[in-house]
C-alpha positions in Angstrom: 16.5 -8.0 3.8 13.8 -9.2 6.9 10.4 -9.1 6.5 10.0 -7.0 9.7 12.2 -4.2 7.8 10.0 -4.4 4.6 6.9 -3.8 6.8 8.2 -1.6 9.8 8.2 1.6 7.4 5.1 0.8 6.1 2.7 0.2 9.6 4.7 2.1 11.4 3.9 5.7 9.1 0.1 4.1 9.8 0.8 4.3 13.3 2.1 8.0 13.2 -1.0 8.8 11.3 -3.2 7.3 13.8 -1.9 8.7 16.6 -1.7 12.4 14.7 -5.1 12.5 14.4 -6.0 10.8 17.5 -4.5 13.7 19.6 -5.7 16.7 17.4 -1.9 17.2 15.5 -4.0 16.1 12.2 -7.6 17.1 12.1 -10.6 15.2 10.1 -10.3 17.8 7.1 -6.8 17.5 6.8 -7.1 14.2 6.6 -9.9 14.3 4.3 -7.4 16.6 2.2 -4.7 14.3 2.2 -6.8 11.2 1.2 -7.9 13.1 -2.0 -4.6 14.6 -3.1 -3.2 10.2 -2.6 -6.2 9.4 -4.8 -6.1 12.2 -7.5 -2.5 12.8 -7.7 0.3 11.0 -6.1 -0.7 7.5 -6.6 -1.9 8.1 -10.5 1.4 10.1 -10.8 3.3 6.9 -9.3 1.5 5.0 -11.4 2.5 6.7 -15.1 6.1 7.3 -13.9 6.8 3.5 -13.0 4.7 2.6 -16.4 7.0 5.0 -18.7 9.9 4.0 -16.7 12.6 2.9 -19.4 13.9 -0.7 -18.7 10.6 -1.7 -17.1 9.4 -5.1 -18.7 7.2 -8.0 -17.8 4.9 -10.9 -19.5 1.1 -10.9 -19.1 -0.1 -14.8 -18.5 -3.5 -15.8 -17.9 -2.1 -18.4 -15.2 -1.0 -14.8 -13.0 -5.2 -13.6 -13.3 -6.2 -16.9 -12.6 -4.4 -17.4 -9.0 -5.0 -14.1 -7.9 -8.9 -13.8 -8.8 -9.4 -17.8 -8.1 -8.4 -16.8 -4.5 -10.9 -13.8 -5.0 -13.7 -15.6 -5.7 -12.7 -18.3 -3.2 -12.9 -15.8 -0.4 -15.7 -13.5 -1.5 -18.2 -16.9 -2.2 -17.1 -18.3 1.5 -18.0 -14.5 3.2 -21.2 -14.3 1.3 -22.3 -17.6 2.7 -21.7 -16.9 5.9 -23.3 -14.0 6.1 -26.3 -15.7 4.6 -26.5 -18.1 7.6 -26.8 -14.8 9.9 -30.3 -13.5 10.9 -31.2 -9.9 9.1 -28.6 -10.3 5.9 -30.3 -9.6 2.8 -28.9 -10.1 -0.7 -27.1 -6.7 -0.6 -25.2 -7.5 2.8 -24.4 -10.6 1.8 -22.6 -9.6 -1.5 -20.7 -6.6 1.0 -19.5 -9.4 3.1 -17.7 -11.6 0.0 -16.9 -8.2 -1.1 -15.0 -6.6 1.8 -13.4 -10.4 2.6 -11.8 -10.4 -1.3 -11.1 -6.9 -1.6 -7.6 -5.6 -1.0 -6.4 -2.3 0.3 -4.2 -1.8 -2.5 -3.8 2.0 -2.9 -3.0 2.5 0.9 -1.2 -0.4 1.8 -0.3 -2.5 -1.1 1.2 -0.7 -3.6 4.0 0.5 -0.8 4.1 -2.9 0.8 4.5 -4.6 -2.1 7.5 -2.1 -3.8 9.0 -2.4 -0.3 9.4 -5.8 -1.0 10.1 -6.8 -4.6 11.1 -3.1 -5.7 11.6 -3.0 -9.8 10.9 -6.6 -10.1 7.3 -6.2 -8.8 6.4 -3.0 -10.4 4.8 -4.6 -13.9 2.7 -7.3 -12.2 1.8 -4.9 -9.3 -0.1 -2.0 -11.9 -1.0 -5.1 -14.5 -3.2 -6.7 -11.5 -3.7 -3.3 -10.3 -5.3 -1.7 -13.8 -7.9 -5.6 -14.0 -8.6 -5.7 -9.9 -10.4 -2.3 -9.6 -12.6 -2.5 -12.7 -13.7 -6.0 -12.0 -14.1 -6.1 -8.4 -16.1 -3.0 -8.2 -18.1 -3.8 -11.2 -18.8 -7.2 -9.8 -20.2 -5.8 -6.4 -22.4 -3.2 -8.0 -23.9 -5.7 -10.6 -24.4 -8.4 -7.5 -26.2 -5.8 -5.5 -28.2 -4.0 -8.0 -29.5 -7.4 -9.8 -32.7 -6.8 -7.6 -32.8 -2.9 -9.0 -34.6 -3.0 -11.9 -31.6 -1.1 -13.7 -31.0 -2.9 -17.0 -27.5 -4.7 -18.1 -27.3 -1.6 -20.1 -27.8 0.8 -17.8 -25.8 -0.8 -15.4 -23.0 -1.3 -17.5 -23.3 2.8 -18.4 -23.3 3.8 -15.2 -19.6 1.5 -14.3 -18.7 3.1 -17.2 -19.3 6.5 -15.6 -17.9 5.6 -12.7 -14.2 4.4 -14.1 -14.3 7.7 -16.6 -14.5 9.6 -13.4 -11.5 7.5 -11.5 -7.8 8.8 -11.9 -6.3 5.7 -10.6 -8.3 3.9 -13.7 -7.4 6.9 -16.3 -4.3 7.1 -14.6 -3.3 3.4 -15.8 -5.0 4.0 -19.1 -2.3 7.2 -19.5 0.3 5.1 -18.5 -0.4 1.8 -20.7 -1.1 4.0 -23.4 2.4 5.8 -23.1 4.1 2.5 -22.7 2.4 0.9 -25.8 3.5 3.8 -27.8 7.2 4.4 -26.8 6.8 7.8 -25.1 8.9 8.6 -21.9 8.4 11.7 -20.2 11.6 13.8 -20.0 12.9 17.3 -18.6 10.0 19.0 -16.9 7.3 16.1 -17.0 9.5 14.0 -15.6 10.3 15.9 -12.9 6.9 16.7 -11.9 5.6 12.9 -12.5 8.2 12.0 -10.1 8.0 14.5 -7.7 4.2 14.3 -7.2 5.0 10.2 -7.6 7.5 10.2 -4.6 5.1 11.5 -1.9 2.3 9.0 -2.4 3.4 6.0 -0.4 3.8 8.2 2.5 1.1 10.6 2.0 -1.2 7.1 1.6 -0.1 5.7 4.9 -0.4 8.6 6.7 -3.8 9.2 5.4 -4.9 5.7 5.9 -3.9 5.5 9.4 -5.6 9.2 10.2 -8.1 7.5 9.0 -8.8 4.8 11.0 -9.7 6.9 14.2 -13.6 6.7 12.2 -14.1 3.3 12.9 -15.5 1.3 15.6 -13.1 -1.9 16.2 -16.1 -3.2 19.0 -19.2 -3.1 16.3 -20.1 -6.7 15.5 -16.0 -7.9 16.6 -16.8 -11.2 15.8 -17.9 -10.8 12.0 -15.1 -8.4 11.4 -13.0 -11.1 12.7 -14.3 -13.3 10.0 -14.0 -11.3 7.6 -10.6 -10.3 8.7 -9.8 -14.2 8.9 -11.1 -14.6 5.0 -9.4 -11.7 3.9 -5.8 -12.1 5.4 -5.2 -15.6 5.4 -7.9 -17.6 3.3 -8.0 -15.0 0.4 -3.4 -15.4 0.1 -3.4 -19.2 0.8 -5.5 -19.9 -2.1 -3.4 -17.4 -4.3 -0.3 -19.2 -3.1 -1.3 -22.5 -3.8 -2.5 -21.8 -6.8 0.4 -19.7 -8.0 3.4 -21.8 -6.8 1.1 -25.6 -7.1 -0.5 -25.5 -9.7 0.5 -23.0 -12.5 4.5 -22.2 -13.4 5.4 -18.0 -13.2 8.5 -15.9 -12.1 8.6 -16.0 -8.0 8.0 -12.0 -8.4 4.7 -12.5 -10.4 3.3 -15.1 -7.4 4.6 -12.7 -4.1 3.2 -9.8 -5.9 -0.2 -11.9 -6.4 -0.2 -13.4 -3.2 0.9 -9.7 -0.9 -1.8 -8.2 -3.1 -4.1 -10.7 -1.6 -2.6 -10.4 1.2 -3.7 -7.2 1.8 -6.2 -5.7 4.5 -9.9 -4.9 3.6 -10.1 -1.9 1.6 -11.5 1.2 2.0 -13.5 0.4 -1.6 -15.4 -2.1 1.0 -16.6 0.7 3.3 -17.5 3.1 0.3 -19.9 0.9 -1.4 -21.8 -0.1 2.3 -22.2 3.6 2.9 -23.3 4.1 -0.8 -26.1 1.0 -0.1 -26.3 1.3 3.6 -25.9 -2.2 4.5 -23.6 -3.7 6.8 -21.6 -0.5 7.2 -20.8 -0.9 10.9 -19.3 -4.1 10.0 -17.7 -3.9 7.0 -15.7 -0.5 9.0 -14.9 -2.4 12.1 -13.6 -5.3 9.5 -11.1 -2.1 7.6 -9.7 -1.4 11.1 -9.3 -5.2 12.8 -8.1 -6.3 9.2 -5.2 -3.0 9.5 -4.3 -4.1 12.6 -3.8 -7.9 12.1 -2.3 -6.9 9.3 1.0 -6.8 10.3 1.3 -10.0 12.0 -0.1 -11.7 9.0 2.3 -10.0 6.5 5.6 -10.9 7.7 4.6 -14.4 8.0 3.7 -14.6 4.2 6.8 -12.2 3.1 8.7 -15.2 5.5 6.5 -18.1 3.1 7.1 -15.9 0.2 11.3 -16.1 1.2 11.4 -12.6 1.5 12.7 -12.8 5.5 
């Protein structure tokens, strides 16, 4: 197994989705519908199916969390500090710079890439991290942006709870863990439906991402987008790798999953948050595109460093 053979199917499908949208084979409406299907049905089914699979085992270690979120914290802080030195960027913009530099595209790129690289050995640590990554990162960004908005802590917590309760990924993670802890294993028709939808998640997610890239403008503040992409693709995974392999001791699959998780391009959630708060939308959109275009190169390098080449 080589690094190229791991990423070629992943980024190859992204390119096909991009070309299909660029040539008009996929309309914007189809792209939006495919993204909604992936987010609301396919990936939740993949999560539930994986977490309830017999024989899936793993351990929960604090070093795993510290390694990943330690790297995320360093990258976030660096992105925000760099933003404060640029003219015209306020508090929301600085928060979004840091958030984009540390928020990985987990659903559309991370899940297919990591499962391709580590298979079943990486499934448990992957979805374990996914369960914490979403609420913690989004929660921190929302709290920091709205700190000056006049809303009380209770109101912000309630708002975050409502958002997570409606998020299909978060609901699927909770349901999957509950079934796992209760020893419930779906069988028969239920298992066939879960596996059927789950098997479409990776391909549909990558096509949807590729088609969506046509909306972003790469020339909007290209230097700023390159800085954020560098923090996301290099600094974030480098700190995670150093913590996971040099400071702490953990299974190789855990260290590899954490590093690859951090090495993924800027997540779509950063763009959605920028749109919601009407701050740094162009820069974040350019960062999503630039980091995704550079990710095949950096991912090969990280896979090589992790011994998966």
